[in-house]
C-alpha positions as CSV (number, residue, x, y, z in Angstrom):
1,L,25.2,81.2,37.1
2,H,25.5,78.0,35.0
3,T,28.4,75.4,34.7
4,I,29.2,72.9,32.0
5,P,31.6,70.0,31.9
6,L,34.6,71.1,29.9
7,D,35.2,67.3,28.5
8,R,31.9,67.7,26.9
9,T,32.6,71.0,24.9
10,R,34.7,72.0,22.2
11,W,35.2,75.7,20.5
12,V,33.5,76.1,17.0
13,K,34.6,79.1,15.0
14,P,31.2,80.1,13.2
15,S,31.3,79.9,9.4
16,V,31.2,83.4,7.6
17,F,30.4,81.7,4.1
18,E,27.5,82.6,2.5
19,G,25.7,81.9,-0.8
20,V,24.6,84.6,-3.6
21,K,21.5,86.2,-4.2
22,L,20.6,86.3,-7.8
23,A,18.9,88.8,-10.2
24,D,18.9,89.6,-13.8
25,E,22.3,91.0,-13.9
26,L,23.6,88.2,-12.0
27,T,22.8,84.8,-12.9
28,L,23.9,81.2,-13.5
29,P,26.5,80.1,-14.1
30,V,28.3,80.9,-10.9
31,G,31.9,79.6,-9.7
32,F,32.8,79.1,-6.1
33,V,36.6,78.9,-5.6
34,M,37.4,75.5,-4.1
35,K,41.3,75.8,-4.2
36,K,43.2,78.0,-1.7
37,R,45.3,80.8,-3.2
38,A,43.7,80.4,-6.4
39,T,44.4,83.5,-8.7
40,L,42.5,85.3,-11.7
41,F,44.4,85.4,-14.9
42,Q,44.4,88.3,-17.6
43,R,44.6,87.3,-21.3
44,G,46.9,89.4,-23.5
45,E,46.5,90.2,-26.9
46,D,48.9,87.3,-27.9
47,G,46.6,85.1,-25.9
48,R,49.0,84.5,-23.0
49,M,47.6,84.2,-19.8
50,T,49.3,86.3,-16.8
51,T,48.5,86.0,-13.2
52,G,46.3,88.4,-11.5
53,D,44.7,88.8,-8.1
54,T,44.5,86.1,-5.7
55,L,41.0,84.9,-5.2
56,G,39.3,84.0,-1.5
57,F,38.5,80.2,-0.7
58,R,34.8,79.7,-1.7
59,Q,34.5,83.2,-3.1
60,A,31.6,83.5,-5.6
61,L,32.6,84.7,-9.4
62,A,29.6,85.6,-11.8
63,L,30.7,83.5,-15.1
64,T,29.8,83.9,-18.7
65,G,29.7,80.4,-19.4
66,K,32.8,80.6,-21.8
67,K,35.8,78.1,-21.6
68,E,39.1,78.0,-23.3
69,R,41.8,75.9,-22.8
70,G,41.0,74.8,-19.1
71,Y,39.9,78.3,-18.3
72,V,36.5,79.7,-17.6
73,E,35.7,83.3,-18.0
74,T,34.2,85.8,-15.5
75,K,31.7,88.7,-16.2
76,E,34.5,91.1,-15.6
77,G,36.6,89.8,-18.5
78,T,39.2,87.9,-16.3
79,W,39.7,84.2,-16.3
80,V,40.1,81.4,-13.6
81,R,41.3,77.9,-14.0
82,E,38.3,75.4,-14.3
83,A,39.9,73.0,-11.9
84,D,40.0,75.6,-9.4
85,V,36.3,76.5,-9.3
86,R,33.0,74.5,-8.6
87,V,30.6,75.9,-11.6
88,I,27.3,76.0,-10.8
89,A,25.6,76.1,-14.3
90,P,21.8,76.9,-15.5
91,M,19.5,73.9,-15.6
92,T,19.7,72.1,-19.1
93,K,16.3,70.6,-18.7
94,K,13.3,72.3,-17.3
95,P,11.3,70.0,-14.9
96,T,7.8,69.9,-15.3
97,W,7.1,71.9,-11.8
98,A,9.1,75.0,-13.0
99,K,6.4,77.0,-14.0
100,G,5.2,80.4,-13.1
101,K,6.6,81.7,-9.9
102,R,6.6,78.5,-8.0
103,K,9.2,77.9,-5.4
104,W,11.5,74.9,-5.5
105,I,14.9,73.9,-4.4
106,D,17.3,72.1,-6.5
107,V,20.1,70.1,-4.4
108,S,23.0,68.4,-6.4
109,I,24.9,65.8,-4.3
110,L,27.7,65.6,-6.9
111,E,28.2,69.5,-7.1
112,Q,27.4,70.1,-3.4
113,S,25.2,72.8,-4.3
114,L,21.9,74.3,-3.8
115,V,19.8,76.7,-6.1
116,A,16.6,78.3,-5.1
117,Y,14.2,78.8,-8.2
118,E,11.0,80.9,-8.8
119,G,9.6,79.0,-11.9
120,D,12.7,78.5,-14.0
121,R,14.4,81.8,-12.7
122,P,17.1,80.9,-10.1
123,V,17.2,83.4,-7.2
124,F,19.9,81.9,-4.8
125,V,22.8,79.7,-5.1
126,T,25.1,78.3,-2.5
127,L,27.4,75.4,-1.5
128,V,26.0,72.7,1.0
129,S,27.2,69.6,2.8
130,T,24.8,66.5,2.0
131,G,25.2,63.0,3.3
132,A,28.6,61.7,3.7
133,G,27.5,58.6,1.7
134,G,27.4,60.6,-1.5
135,I,25.0,59.1,-4.0
136,G,24.8,55.6,-2.1
137,D,22.1,53.9,-0.6
138,P,20.8,55.9,2.1
139,K,19.6,52.8,3.9
140,E,23.1,51.5,4.4
141,T,25.1,54.7,4.2
142,H,24.9,58.4,5.2
143,A,23.5,59.3,2.1
144,T,21.0,61.8,1.4
145,K,17.8,60.3,0.0
146,Q,17.1,61.3,-3.6
147,G,13.7,62.3,-5.1
148,V,11.1,64.8,-5.4
149,F,9.7,65.9,-1.9
150,L,7.7,68.9,-0.3
151,I,9.1,70.5,2.9
152,H,6.2,69.5,5.5
153,T,7.6,70.9,8.8
154,K,9.8,73.7,9.8
155,H,11.4,74.3,13.3
156,V,13.4,77.4,14.4
157,T,15.5,75.0,16.3
158,V,15.6,71.4,17.1
159,T,17.6,68.9,19.0
160,M,19.2,66.2,16.7
161,D,20.9,63.2,18.1
162,G,21.9,59.7,17.5
163,D,23.2,56.6,19.6
164,E,24.5,54.3,17.0
165,A,27.6,53.0,18.5
166,G,30.7,54.6,17.4
167,D,28.7,57.3,15.4
168,E,27.0,59.1,18.6
169,F,26.0,62.8,18.4
170,D,24.0,65.0,20.4
171,L,23.5,68.3,19.0
172,R,21.3,71.2,20.9
173,D,19.4,74.2,19.2
174,V,20.1,73.1,15.4
175,P,18.8,76.3,13.6
176,F,16.4,76.8,10.7
177,V,15.6,73.2,10.1
178,Q,13.2,72.2,7.3
179,Y,12.1,68.5,7.0
180,F,11.3,67.5,3.6
181,T,11.0,63.6,4.0
182,E,11.2,61.1,6.9
183,G,14.1,62.5,9.2
184,Y,15.9,64.2,6.4
185,A,16.0,68.0,6.6
186,I,17.8,71.0,5.2
187,H,19.2,73.0,8.0
188,A,22.1,75.2,9.4
189,A,25.3,73.5,10.7
190,Y,27.1,75.6,13.2
191,W,29.6,72.7,14.1
192,H,31.4,72.6,10.8
193,D,32.8,75.0,7.9
194,D,33.1,72.2,5.2
195,F,30.4,73.4,2.9
196,G,31.0,72.4,-0.6
197,R,32.0,68.6,0.7
198,P,29.8,65.7,1.9
199,R,29.6,65.7,5.6
200,S,26.2,65.1,7.2
201,H,24.3,62.1,8.4
202,G,22.1,62.5,5.4
203,C,20.6,66.0,5.8
204,V,21.5,68.9,3.7
205,N,23.7,71.2,6.0
206,M,24.0,75.0,5.1
207,A,25.8,77.8,6.3
208,P,24.0,79.6,9.1
209,K,23.3,82.8,7.2
210,D,22.2,80.7,4.0
211,A,19.9,78.7,6.3
212,A,18.2,81.6,7.7
213,W,17.6,83.2,4.3
214,L,16.1,79.8,2.9
215,F,14.0,79.3,5.9
216,D,12.3,82.6,5.6
217,W,11.8,82.2,1.9
218,T,10.4,78.7,1.6
219,T,7.1,77.5,2.8
220,P,5.1,76.8,5.2
221,D,5.7,80.2,6.7
222,V,6.4,80.5,10.2
223,P,4.5,83.3,11.9
224,D,6.4,85.8,14.2
225,D,6.9,84.3,17.4
226,W,6.1,80.9,16.4
227,H,8.7,78.1,16.9
228,G,7.5,76.2,13.8
229,A,5.0,75.2,11.3
230,L,3.4,72.1,9.6
231,S,2.0,71.7,6.1
232,L,1.3,68.2,4.2
233,K,0.3,69.8,1.2
234,N,1.8,73.5,0.5
235,G,5.4,73.1,1.3
236,T,8.2,74.2,-1.2
237,L,9.2,71.4,-3.4
238,V,12.8,70.2,-2.8
239,Y,14.5,68.1,-5.7
240,T,17.5,65.9,-4.4
241,H,19.7,64.3,-7.2
242,P,23.0,63.4,-8.3
């Protein structure tokens, strides 16, 4: 039997949000609904839009890439207001490392998105929470460091804490942690459900289900029954940018 002080605990409802695995029949662009009570629209023969089904918050929609008069088209032939969705589009310029089947991760700070690629083929897309400092200077704000890095250390769980006056935190058993430079990591966040908006102290926060999928997908591999792994050369590439 164990006891804990109630004044040092709070109930956190686990996030049920998760991203989308992509394939030939489902690829970018994908839109995530970012407005509560958003709706689909049907376009009549006269061109008028009529209201259709209600959409769930952060629901993923497969899009065609077609836009008209403030609406974007879904692959089902319906439409949604462009202002109501976060559209994650295909890359417009292929980076030099997007070759063959090399795995790499694209993190957009402005879009608050993460896309996992194999070469130039996207295989997974989701929303994340990067540093609360946005695209500011990570030395002066809680911003995610930008650049091209390699995942070098992975842990099934770690303790994360900080003692900065007025901004103290102590988070135990943070799951699926993947460090890519200095103290910056991609990891699950069980203490909030705000994915799609900047939130962290600089790390890339993911919903738990997404973080588990990514942890298994990236290198270095963590063998069964191991708690972590280290590789200074063979880790998955991480590209963080505006």
